[in-house]
C-alpha positions in Angstrom: -4.6 60.5 153.6 -5.8 60.2 150.0 -5.6 63.6 148.3 -6.4 64.4 144.7 -5.4 67.8 143.2 -6.6 69.2 139.9 -7.0 65.7 138.3 -7.8 65.4 134.6 -8.1 61.9 133.3 -9.6 59.7 130.6 -8.7 57.2 128.0 -6.4 57.9 125.1 -7.4 61.2 123.6 -10.8 61.3 125.3 -10.7 63.5 128.5 -13.4 62.4 130.9 -12.5 64.1 134.2 -11.4 67.8 134.4 -9.9 69.6 137.4 -11.1 67.2 140.1 -9.9 67.7 143.6 -11.0 65.7 146.7 -9.8 64.2 149.9 -10.6 60.9 151.7 -9.6 60.4 155.3 -9.2 57.2 157.3 -12.5 56.1 158.8 -14.5 57.9 156.2 -16.9 56.6 153.5 -17.2 59.0 150.6 -19.8 58.2 148.0 -19.5 59.5 144.4 -22.9 60.1 142.7 -23.8 61.3 139.2 -25.6 60.2 136.1 -24.3 57.6 133.7 -21.3 58.9 131.8 -20.5 61.6 134.3 -17.1 60.2 135.2 -17.7 58.2 138.4 -16.0 55.0 137.2 -13.2 56.9 135.5 -12.3 58.6 138.8 -12.1 55.2 140.5 -10.0 53.8 137.7 -7.7 56.8 137.6 -6.9 56.4 141.3 -6.4 52.7 140.9 -4.1 53.2 137.9 -6.3 51.9 135.2 -7.1 55.2 133.4 -4.8 57.8 131.8 -3.9 60.8 134.0 -3.2 64.0 132.0 -2.9 66.6 134.7 -2.9 66.8 138.5 -1.7 64.7 141.4 -3.0 61.6 143.3 -1.3 61.5 146.7 -1.5 59.0 149.5 0.1 60.2 152.7 2.0 62.7 150.6 3.4 60.1 148.2 2.5 60.2 144.5 0.6 57.1 143.4 1.1 57.9 139.7 4.8 57.5 140.2 4.5 54.0 141.8 4.4 50.7 139.9 1.0 48.9 139.9 2.4 46.4 142.4 3.4 49.1 144.9 0.1 50.9 144.3 -1.8 47.7 145.0 -0.2 47.5 148.4 -1.9 50.8 149.3 -5.0 50.9 147.2 -7.5 48.1 146.6 -10.3 48.1 144.0 -13.7 46.3 144.1 -14.8 46.5 140.4 -18.4 46.8 139.2 -18.2 43.4 137.5 -17.3 40.7 140.0 -17.6 37.8 137.5 -14.7 35.4 137.7 -14.3 33.1 134.7 -12.6 30.1 136.2 -14.1 28.0 139.0 -11.7 29.0 141.8 -12.5 28.2 145.4 -13.5 31.3 147.4 -10.3 31.1 149.5 -8.2 31.0 146.3 -10.0 34.2 145.1 -9.2 35.9 148.4 -5.6 34.8 148.2 -5.3 36.7 144.8 -5.4 39.8 147.0 -1.9 38.9 148.3 -0.4 39.0 144.7 1.4 42.3 145.3 3.2 40.7 148.3 4.2 37.4 146.7 7.3 37.3 144.6 7.3 35.5 141.3 7.8 31.7 141.6 7.3 31.9 145.4 4.4 30.4 147.3 2.3 32.3 149.8 3.8 32.8 153.2 2.3 32.3 156.7 1.7 36.1 156.7 -0.3 35.8 153.5 -2.4 32.9 154.9 -3.1 35.0 158.0 -4.1 38.0 155.9 -6.6 35.9 153.9 -8.1 34.3 157.1 -8.6 37.7 158.7 -10.2 39.1 155.5 -12.6 36.2 155.3 -13.4 36.5 159.0 -14.1 40.3 158.6 -16.4 39.7 155.6 -18.2 36.7 157.1 -17.0 34.4 154.3 -15.1 31.7 156.2 -17.9 29.2 155.6 -17.6 29.8 151.9 -13.8 29.1 151.7 -14.1 25.7 150.0 -17.0 26.6 147.7 -16.5 27.5 144.0 -16.9 31.2 143.2 -19.2 30.4 140.3 -21.6 28.6 142.6 -22.1 31.6 145.0 -25.0 34.0 145.0 -24.4 37.6 144.0 -24.2 38.8 147.6 -21.8 36.0 148.6 -19.6 36.6 145.6 -19.5 40.3 146.4 -18.4 39.6 149.9 -15.6 37.3 148.7 -14.4 40.0 146.3 -14.4 42.5 149.1 -12.4 40.0 151.2 -9.9 39.8 148.3 -9.5 43.6 148.5 -9.1 43.5 152.2 -6.3 40.9 151.9 -4.3 43.5 150.1 -4.2 45.4 153.5 -5.0 48.7 151.7 -5.1 52.2 153.2 -7.8 53.1 150.7 -10.6 50.9 149.4 -12.1 51.9 146.0 -15.5 50.5 145.1 -17.2 50.9 141.7 -20.9 50.4 142.0 -20.5 47.6 144.5 -24.3 46.9 144.7 -25.3 47.5 141.1 -26.5 43.9 140.4 -27.7 43.0 143.9 -31.2 43.0 145.3 -32.1 45.4 148.2 -31.2 42.9 151.0 -27.7 42.3 149.7 -27.3 46.0 149.0 -27.9 46.9 152.6 -25.8 43.9 153.7 -22.8 45.1 151.6 -23.0 48.7 152.8 -23.4 47.7 156.4 -20.2 45.6 156.0 -18.3 48.5 154.4 -19.5 50.7 157.3 -18.0 48.3 159.8 -14.7 48.0 157.9 -14.0 51.7 157.3 -12.5 52.3 160.7 -9.2 50.9 159.4 -9.1 52.7 156.0 -10.7 55.3 153.8 -13.4 54.2 151.4 -14.3 55.9 148.1 -17.3 54.4 146.4 -19.2 55.2 143.2 -23.0 54.5 143.4 -26.1 55.2 141.4 -28.6 54.8 144.3 -29.0 58.3 145.9 -30.8 57.0 149.0 -28.4 54.2 149.6 -25.5 56.7 149.3 -27.3 59.1 151.7 -28.0 56.3 154.2 -24.4 55.2 154.6 -22.0 57.9 153.4 -20.1 60.4 155.6 -19.6 62.7 152.7 -20.8 62.8 149.1 -19.4 64.1 145.8 -21.7 64.9 143.0 -20.1 64.7 139.5 -21.6 66.1 136.3 -19.9 66.1 132.9 -16.5 65.2 134.5 -16.5 67.9 137.1 -17.4 68.0 140.8 -20.5 70.2 141.2 -21.3 69.6 144.8 -19.4 68.2 147.8 -20.2 67.8 151.5 -22.7 66.0 153.7 -25.8 64.3 152.2 -27.8 67.3 153.4 -25.5 69.7 151.5 -25.3 67.7 148.3 -28.7 66.1 147.9 -30.8 69.2 147.3 -33.7 69.5 145.0 -31.8 72.1 142.9 -28.7 69.9 142.6 -30.7 66.9 141.6 -32.7 68.8 139.0 -29.5 70.3 137.6 -27.4 67.1 137.4 -30.0 64.4 136.8 -32.7 66.5 135.1 -35.2 65.1 137.6 -37.8 66.8 139.7 -37.6 65.4 143.3 -38.8 65.9 146.8 -36.0 65.8 149.4 -37.1 64.9 152.9 -35.9 62.9 155.9 -36.5 59.1 156.3 -38.7 59.0 159.4 -37.0 55.7 160.5 -33.3 56.7 160.1 -33.3 60.5 160.1 -31.2 60.5 156.9 -31.9 62.4 153.8 -34.4 60.7 151.4 -35.0 61.5 147.8 -38.3 60.8 146.1 -38.7 61.2 142.4 -41.6 63.3 141.3 -43.7 62.3 138.3 -43.0 63.9 134.9 -45.7 66.3 133.7 -47.2 66.7 130.2 -47.8 70.1 128.8 -50.6 72.0 130.6 -54.0 71.6 129.0 -55.5 74.6 130.8 -58.3 72.6 132.5 -58.8 73.0 136.3 -60.0 70.2 138.5 -60.5 70.4 142.3 -59.9 67.3 144.4 -61.6 66.6 147.8 -59.7 63.9 149.6 -57.7 63.0 152.7 -55.7 60.3 154.4 -53.9 59.2 151.2 -57.1 58.8 149.2 -56.2 61.6 146.8 -52.5 60.8 146.0 -53.2 58.7 142.9 -55.9 61.1 141.7 -53.7 64.2 142.2 -50.7 62.5 140.6 -52.6 61.3 137.5 -54.3 64.6 136.9 -51.1 66.5 137.4 -49.1 64.2 135.1 -51.7 64.7 132.4 -51.4 68.4 132.5 -54.5 69.4 134.4 -54.4 72.4 136.7 -55.1 70.7 140.1 -56.2 72.1 143.4 -57.1 70.3 146.6 -58.7 71.0 150.0 -59.5 71.3 152.7 -56.6 69.2 153.9 -55.0 69.2 157.3 -51.3 69.8 157.6 -49.4 66.5 158.1 -52.1 64.6 156.1 -50.4 62.4 153.5 -52.5 63.9 150.7 -51.4 67.4 151.9 -47.7 66.4 151.8 -48.0 65.0 148.3 -49.9 68.0 147.0 -47.3 70.3 148.5 -44.5 68.3 146.8 -46.1 68.9 143.4 -46.6 72.6 144.4 -50.3 72.6 143.6 -52.8 75.0 145.2 -54.1 73.7 148.5 -56.5 75.0 151.1 -55.0 73.8 154.4 -56.1 73.6 157.9 -54.1 73.2 161.1 -53.2 69.6 162.1 -56.1 67.6 163.8 -58.4 70.6 163.6 -61.9 70.9 162.2 -62.4 73.0 159.1 -63.0 76.6 159.9 -65.5 78.8 158.1 -62.6 80.8 156.6 -61.1 77.6 155.1 -64.6 76.5 153.8 -64.9 79.8 152.0 -61.4 79.5 150.5 -62.1 76.0 149.4 -65.3 76.9 147.7 -63.5 79.7 145.8 -61.3 77.1 144.3 -64.3 74.9 143.4 -65.9 77.9 141.7 -62.9 78.3 139.4 -62.8 74.6 138.5 -64.6 72.8 135.7 -65.0 69.7 137.7 -64.7 68.4 141.3 -63.5 64.9 142.1 -64.4 63.5 145.4 -62.2 60.7 146.6 -63.3 57.9 148.9 -61.9 59.4 152.1 -62.7 58.7 155.7 -65.4 61.1 156.9 -65.3 62.5 160.4 -66.5 65.6 162.2 -63.3 67.4 161.3 -63.7 67.1 157.5 -67.5 66.7 156.9 -67.7 70.3 155.7 -65.9 69.2 152.5 -68.9 67.1 151.6 -71.3 70.0 152.3 -69.3 72.3 150.1 -69.4 69.8 147.3 -73.2 69.5 147.6 -73.5 73.3 147.3 -71.9 73.0 143.8 -73.7 69.9 142.6 -76.2 71.9 140.5 -73.7 73.9 138.5 -70.5 71.9 138.5 -69.5 68.4 137.3 -69.1 66.5 140.6 -67.4 63.1 140.1 -67.7 60.8 143.1 -65.3 57.9 143.2 -67.4 55.4 145.2 -65.7 52.3 146.6 -69.0 51.0 148.1 -67.4 51.0 151.6 -69.1 54.1 153.0 -70.2 52.3 156.1 -66.5 51.6 156.9 -65.5 55.2 156.1 -68.2 57.0 158.0 -67.2 58.1 161.6 -70.0 60.6 162.1 -72.8 58.3 163.2 -74.5 58.2 159.8 -74.5 61.9 158.8 -71.5 61.4 156.6 -73.1 58.5 154.8 -76.2 60.5 154.2 -74.3 63.4 152.6 -72.2 60.9 150.6 -75.2 59.2 149.1 -76.9 62.6 148.3 -73.7 63.6 146.6 -73.7 60.4 144.6 -77.3 61.0 143.4 -76.7 64.6 142.4 -73.2 64.0 140.9 -71.7 61.3 138.7 -70.7 58.1 140.6 -67.8 56.1 139.2 -66.0 53.1 140.4 -62.4 54.3 140.0 -60.0 56.9 138.6 -60.1 55.4 135.2 -63.8 56.1 134.9 -63.4 59.5 136.4 -61.0 60.5 133.6 -63.4 59.2 131.0 -66.1 61.4 132.5 -63.7 64.4 132.4 -63.3 63.7 128.7 -59.7 62.7 129.0 -58.7 60.7 125.9 -55.7 58.9 127.5 -56.7 56.1 129.8 -54.9 55.0 133.0 -52.8 51.9 132.3 
C-alpha cells in the first residue's frame, strides 16, 4: 500500500529526514515515536506534500505521490494536523464538507455523493449530533473528532495523523485512539505521537526516529526496549507489561545525582519503602534493601533501580541464610532506615535483625503511630517495633529521616 524508499526531506536547504524507508498496509496503525525535533512531523508533512522531498520515493499502490498534484494526492491521502484550530465559526458539518474539496470542481456545489460521504464520515466518528454546532464552541475532543471526520470524507487510502491527542486530556486521548482503531480496517494509518504508552497500547507497529533516521522498527516489544529508550530519549526507564492490557508499558526512572559514597540499608515491604528508596537513590546514596519477598512492590521497585537486595521466595518466611545476608548488608551501612511496613510472621525477622544493630548503627525508625493496625503477629511485632523506637531514632516522616542522616537538601 504506502511505501517509502530512501526518503530525504526537509524545508528549503535544511534536511530533516535522511534515508527513511517504511511501509504501511491497509488495516494497520503504525505509530512514529521520537523526541522533539527528531523528524516525526516532517515525515507526516512530506508524505502529505507539505515538505520538500530531496531524494527517495513515496509510493501508494505503486504510484508516485510526489508526481501527483495536491488535489489528486488529497483523494488518496488525508492529514489530521496537530493544530486543529479553525479560525472562522463554521458549523461542524461545513468543516467536514471541506474534506470533499478535492472532488468538487471550481464554481460547482457539492453533489449527492459528497453529502453522503460527509454523513457517513460523521456517523463513523460519532459527530452527527454536532452537525449544526459551531466548531469554535466544541470541546477539544469533539473538535478533534470533527477534524477526523473531515479527513474521512476525503475517502483516503491512508490517514496521516500528527500528534492527534497532543492537547487532549487522558479520556479524550483514549477515545480518539479507540476511534482510530475502529476505522483502520478500511485504510492504513500512520500517526506521530509523543506518548510511548499510548502508542504501545494501540499500535500494530512502531517506528522510532532519532535525528532524522529510523533507529528501530517493529512491534512495541521490539521497539520499546530500555536500551532504545535510553539511546533516543536519554531517559532511564523500566519496561514491563501493563497487567490489565498485557501491552508493553514504559515507566520513567528517576534521575540520580552524583554518588555521595554513603550507604543506607532500608527495611521495608508492601510498598512502604518505594518513596524512601527513590529519594535516597536520587540523592546519590548507595542503597540496599531487604529482606524482601519476590513479587513485593518494594522488591520490584528496588530491582528497577538495580540496587542491592536480599530477596526471599514469594510468600515465604525469611530463612536463616537470608537473615545472615541481610545483616551483612546492614554491617556495611552507616545507617538503617526502618519503614512503617506491615509486620507478620513472614517478615518479623527483619525487626530482630535491626535490633541486633541498634547499639552500633544509626537506626532511623519512621513511625506512623499506626503499629496496632500494622501488627499481624498478636502483639510480638508491636513489642519489637517499640523496642526499636526506644533504641533508635524515631521520626515522623522521610523528611525528618534525611535530616537525621545529615542530608542538606530537604524533600520538597
